[in-house]
N, C-alpha and C positions, 0 to 999 in steps of 0.2 A: 504494500500500500504506500509506503514512504517513497519508493522508487517512482510510483505512478504520480504522486503529488509533485515530486521534483520535476518529472517530465512535463506535467501540466504547467508548472510555474516557469519552465524554461521555454515554452512555446511562444513564438512571437504573437503580440497582441494585434488583432485585426482592428483597423480604424476605418471609420466611415468617411470616405473622401470623394471629391468630385472636382471637375474642372469648370471654372467660371470666368466671366469677365467682370471686373470690378468697375464701379462707376466712380467718377471723379468727386472730390469733396464739393465742388461747385454744384454739380447736379444733385448730390445728396441734400445740400442746403435748400435748393429749389423745391425738392420733393417734400422735405419736412415743413417748409413754409406753406406749401399747398395743403398738406395734411392738417396743419393747425388751423388754417382758414376754413377748410372744409368741415372739420369737426365743430368749430365754434359757431357755425351757421345752424345751430340746433339740430345737428345730425349725429348726436352721440349714439354710437352703436357698439354692441358687444364684440369688438374685434381686437386682435392683437396686432398692433402696428409694428412693423420691423424697425429695429433701431437703425439709424443711418449707417452705422458701420457694417450692418448685415445685408445691405442692399447690394444685389449682384444679379447677373444674368447667368443662369446655368447652361453650360454647353454640353457637358457629359454628366448625366445624372449620377447620384451617389452609388458607390459600391464599397464593399468591405475589402480592405487590403492590409497585408502584413508587411510588405516590402516597399515602404514609402521611398527609400533611397533609390530603388530601381525605377519607380515611376518618375521620380524627379530627374534621373539621368535620361530617361526616354524623352521627357518633355524638353529638356535642355537641348536635345538634338534638333528640335523643331524651332527653337527660338531664332528669330531673324529670318524666317522663311515666308513671311507675308508682309503686307504693307498696312500702315494705319488706315483707318476709315472712320466714317461718322455714322452714328446711329441717331434716330429721331423717334420720339414718342409723341403721338398726337391725341391720344385719349386715355382716360381712366375709366375702367368698367369693372363689372363683376366677372369673375372667371372661375374655372376654365369653361364651365357651362352656365350661361346666364339663367337657365331655368332651375338649376340646382347648384348655385354658387357656393364656394368655400374660400374664395380669395377676392381681394380688391387688387387689381393690377393695372399697370400702364402698358399700352400696346402701341406698336408702330409697324411700319413696313419693314420687312426683313431684308437687309442688304445682302447681296450675293456673297460679299466677302465673309460674312459670318457663317453662311452655309458652307462655304469652302473651308474655313477654319475648323468648323465642327467636324466635317467629313474627314479632313486630314488627321485631326487629333484622334478620332475614333479608329482610324486605320493604324496609326502607330501604337495606340494603346490596346489594340485588338478588342475593341468594344463593338458590339452589334449596334447598328443605327436603330433609333426608335422607329416604330412603325408609323407613327403620326408625323406629319410634316412639322418642321421647326417653326415656331411662331415667336417673333420678337416680343417678349413680355418681361416685365419687371414686377415681381410680387411686392406689394406695399403693405398688405395686411392679410391675416388669416382669421378664419372663424369656423365654428362648427356649422355644417349645413342646416342642422335642425334649428339653429338660432335665427336663420333668415326670416322666419315667419314673424318675428317681433321687430324687424328693422322698420324704421319710420319711412324708408324709401325702398321700392322694389326694383327700380330701374336706375342704372348709373351709366351715364354716357357724357362725361365731362371732357371738354376739349382742353388740351394742354399743348404746349409747344416746348418740349424738353429735348435737348440734343447733347451729345457727348462725343468727344474724339476718343477712339479706341486704339491703343497702341501696345496692349499687353493682355495676357490672360494669367490666371492663377490656379495653382493647386490648392484646394481648400479642404478643411476638415469640418464635418458637421457633428456637433455635440447635442444629442437629443436629451430633453428634459420635459417634465410635465408642464413647465411654463413656456415651452416652445424651443425651437432649435436656436443655437448660437453657433456662429461660424468663426473659424480662425484661418488666417492665411498661412499656408505652409511654405509657399515659395511663389514668387512672381516671375513671369517670363516675358521679356519685351520682344516686340516684333522686330 
């Protein structure tokens, strides 16, 4: 039994990681300003707004990994192989399904550069592409779908004009807790 416990304790710990695009502090501040104004217009709702440091665009969804160093080495080989580009968000809405929402998110037209980046990263990380097409979206808040029935509004289609210049991506770790996920940056990779 002691040998088994030693073996278990020596096994590498799997961590929940993903690849994302971080948004700039300037855009973070714009979003927080919008959230504060929107909430103060007597729209208090039972949602968990993401902290500005947690705002990101997920490129490769989370998976469990025990060899973070190897993933970092692989991603370093890609660094510098694409060019910077701009992303634009034009509306805030309920998502992913407006009839049974669980998020408030910003949407925009998906630039081809982000599709190309996602595809290349999936290839070098040996990750299967998702079946659904990639939609440029930025999660702002989460809520339990059953709470939607008590929301003071049932339709959300707010126009915004948010843009950001993208010149890097990041390997991130997700820390799950009852209060919601917290994210930490493991490493950034510039284009």
